[in-house]
N, C-alpha and C positions, 0 to 999 in steps of 0.2 A: 587547525581546522576544527570546527564545532561538530564533533562526531558522536556526541552523547546526549541522552535524554533520560528523564525519569527522576523521581524523588526518593521513594522507598525502594523501588525497583529500578536500577540504573542499567542502561544498555549502551555500550560503547562499541561501535563498529570500526574495523580497520581493513586496510588493504586497498588495492586498485584493480581495475578491470584487467590489465595485462601484467600485473605483478605475479609473484609466485602463488599467492593465496589471498583470500579474503576471510573475514571472520568477525567474531564479537566476544566481548566479555560481559556477562550478565550477572549483576550482583544484587542479592536480596530475594532470590527465589526461596520459597518455603522448603525446609529440610524434610526428607522422608517421602516426598511425593514420587510415585512410580511413573516413569515416562514410557509410554508405548512407542518404541522407536520405529516399529513398522508403520504405525499410523502417522508418525512424524515424517517418515520418508514419503508416504503417499501425499501428505499435505505439501511438502516441498516440491514434489514432482509437478504439481499444478502450476508452479511458477517457472519451472525449468525450461531452458531454451531448446530449440531444435526439434520440437515435437509435431510440427505441422508446417505446411507451406505458407501460412499467414503469420508465422512468427520467425524470428531470426534463425538462421541455419547453424549458428554456433552451437555446438553440442558440448554440454558439460554434465558430468555425473551428479554434481552438487551433493556429494556425500560428506557430511560433517565428521570431522575427527575431534573427539572430545578430549581435552587435555586435563581438565579438572571439573569438579562440581557434579559429576555423574559417576556413581559407583554401583556396579551391578544393577544398572537400570533404574537407580533411585537418585534423586537430588540429594547431595550430601551436605548442603549448607554452605560450602565454600563457593566462591564465585565460579559460575559456569563459564569455562573458556573453551572455545572450539575454533577450528579453521576449516576452510573449504578450498581445496586446490583448484587453481586455474590451469586447465590442460589443453585448451583449444584456441589460444590466442593467434591472431593473424596480424602481428604488429606492423608488418610492412605496408599494410593498407593505410597506415596513418602517418607515413614518413613525411608527406607534404604538409601535414596539418600543424606542424610546429611553426611553419612560416605563414600559413594561410588559415585563419580561424574559421570554423564552421558557423554559418548563420544560425542563430537561436540556440547555440550550445553555450556551455560555460567556458569555452576555449579562451575567448578574449577577456572575460571578467576574471577568470582564474589567473591569467598572466598578469593582469593589472594588480591583483591582490597578492600573489605569491612570487611573481617574477618569472623569467623566461625558462627556468629549469623545471617548472611544474610539469608533472607527467600527465598528459591528457590523452594518451593512447587508449582508444576505446572509451573515452570519457574519464579515465583515471579514477580518482576517488569520488568523482561526481556521477559516476556511471550507475545505471540501473542494476548492474551486476551486484552492487552492494545490498540489494534487496534480498539476496539469497540468505545471508546471515540473519536478516530481520525475520525472514520466514521461519528459520530454524528456531530462533528465540520465541517468536510469536506462536509457532506451532505448539511449543511446550506450554505457553501461557493459555492457549485455547483449551488444552487438555485440563489444566488446573481449573479454569473457569467452568468447564463442563461438569466437573465433579461438584461444583458449587451450585449447579442448576442454571448457569448462565450460558446461553447459546448465541453464537455470532454467525451470521451468514450474509453474503453479498452477491450481487449480480450486476451485469452490465445493463444499466437502465436505458442507455441509448448510445448508438454508434452512427454518426452521420444523421440521416433522417429515419433510421431504423430504431423503433422503440420496442422494448420488451413489455411483457405483461405488467399492468399496474398492480402493485402490492398494497395491501391494507396497512395503514400506519398503526392501527390499534391491535390487529391480530395478524401479523405477517405470517405467511405460510413458510415456516422454517424448513419443513420437510421437503417442500418443492425446491427450495434453494439448495438443500443438501443433495437432492437427487441429481441436479444438473451441475454440481460443483466441479466435477472432473471433465466436463465438456471443454473443448478448446475455447469456444465462445460461451461464457456462462450466462445464458439467457434461458428463462423458464419456457418461453414460447419457442417451439421447434421451428415454426415458420419464420419468426424474427431471427432466430439463430442462423438459418440457411441464408436469409437475405443479407445479414451482416457479414457472413463468411464470403459471399459472392462479392459484396461491395469492397471489402478489404483486399481480396485477391485482385480485383480490377485495379485498385490503386497500386498494389505491389507491382503489377505488370506495367503500369504507367510510370513507375519510379517515384510514386508519390506516397502520401501517408494521411492518416486521420487520427483524431483523438476520440474521447468517449467520456461518458458519465457513469460512475460506479455508485450504486446505491447499497447501503449497508444497514442491517437491522441487528440489534442486540436485545435479547429477551431474558427475563429472569433477574434483572438488576433490582436491587432493593431501592426504596425511596430513601433519600438522605445522603446519597453518595456525591461528594463534590464540595466546592467552596464558592463563595461569592467573589465578585470583582475580578482579580487578575489570576486566580488559580482555580478556576472552575473546570468542569468537565469539558466544555467547549474549548477553553483556553489550551489545556494540555493536549487534547486530541488534535486540535488544529496545528499546534506547534509540531507535533510528531508527524502528522499526515503530510504537512508541507515539506518534511524531510525526505519524502519519497520523490525521486527524480521525475519531473514531468507534471507534478501536481500544480494546477493553476487556480484552484478554488475549492473551498470546503463550505458546505451549507448544512444546516440542521433543520429537521422537520420539513415544513413547506418552503423554507429558504427564501430566496428573493421573490419567488412568485407570491408567497404569502405577504410579503412587505407591501405589495400593491393592492391587496384585497382589503375588505372591510373587517373591522374588529369583530363584528357580530358573526362573521363567517370563520374567522381564524381562532377565536377564543376556544379553549378546551374546557368545557363545563365539567365540574366534578360530580361524581355519583358513587354512592356506597353500594357495593354488590357483594353479598355474602361476607359482610364485615370488612371488605377491602375497599380502599379508595381507588377509583379509576376515573379516567376522563372519557367523555363521549367522543371527542375527537383526539387527535394527537399531532396537531400542527406544530406544536413546540418541539416535537421529536423526543419527548420523554425527559426534557430538561427545562427547568425554570430557575432563573437566578443562579445559573452555574451548578445546580444540584439536581440529581435525578428525582423524578416523581413516581417511579415504579412502573411507568408505561414503557413500551419498547423504545429503545434509543434508535433514532433514525437519522442518518446523515448521508450526504452525497459528496462525492469527490470528482472534480473535473480534471481530466488528464489532457494535456495538449497533444496535438499531432506530433508524431515522431519527427525530430528536427533533422535527422540524417536521412535525406532522400537522394535518389539517383539523378535527379534533374540538375542541370547546370545552374548555379546560383552566383550572384555577384558577391565578392568579398574583397580583401586587399592582402598585399604581401608586406610583412614587416621588413624583410631584407631589401626589397625593391622600393619600398615606400611609395607604392603605387597601387591603384585599383586593379583587380584581376578577377577572373572567373574561377569557380571551384566546382569540381564534380567529385562527390564523395564516393569512395569505394568501401568495401566491407560488407558485413552481414548485419542487417538491422530489421527490427520489427516494423512492419507497415502500420501497426496500431499498438502502441505500448499499453493501452488500457486493457487489452486482452489478458496479458500476463500479470497485470497489476491487481486483479481482484483478490487473490489470496494475500497479497502484500498489504492491502488495506485492512483485510481481516486480521492479519498478524499484528500490525501496528496498533489497531484499535484494542486488541486483546491485551497487549503489553501495557497500554495506558490504563485500561480498566482494572487490570490486576494491580497495578501500582496504587490506584485509589483504594482498592479493597485491602491492601496491606497497610494503609494508613491507620494506625491505632488511635488517632485522635478523633476519628469519625464515629459518631454515635449511631449504631444500627441495632435494630431489634434482634 
């Protein structure tokens, strides 16, 4: 399975949703950096399950056990290896799914790729459970970036018809994003947050689900980070972000909306301010030609509705070689986008740190 990404900083995840543990090996982290483990735990808790009625009721401590790479709170230069125990699996809820694949899950495609013995309990290696080690590794990357003056923050731009406050592309309010980062639904507008919670809970009670759009900003990036053609900022970010289960789209700056607009509206005119180059707009999302221009990086990630819903759905039986109906049991998020916000932050941080560690990039 393709479970690794990165060039100078490589991240390899392992484990499965209902296995003994999940974890990761991270190679290339700078030696000597102090890791604030309390801050890391707070960051990981944002993703953790079982914290509200509108998220899965599976409860996991998500406490990483570090095997190497962290000595007395400092990165030691060797690969950072850690695992996170799975302690609250309900595997019996998945007994019938070996025979009947779940609609819009990887059950069928995984079997076609790996054979009938592939472990798909709780989604197996394809599960959103694997985003816990991503948050652990990414939480450390976020701390390193912050020391370099680079800040990353995200929010739920939209759930259903509920839209959050519009953020400036040129001067995003990072303090506002930080202030609401530990809310169950990360929206800057308290009114929008309550509407979104109500909507998600209604869907939960109906046995249904929804998706959402996550918007992320990264400030403090230098100009000149990235590469043209096939190894640019967008390329590597997109590859890694699509590795988050449930991601169906990634867009930068004004994205697809901007593609339908006029060039006179979408162009980002340059301006010198206090000796620094800025752009009057930021519809490019801080990237041109695969390389950062010093403006805030802006991207959006579209998450699909949770595929595991309680409603009866059509499927088929391998054993009977016949069509049948399926009603999924188990504990599932009615909106996976809610807990994916810190995951998008974590993955973005890992990719950006990877670029910063590239000693071939010429920066001031």
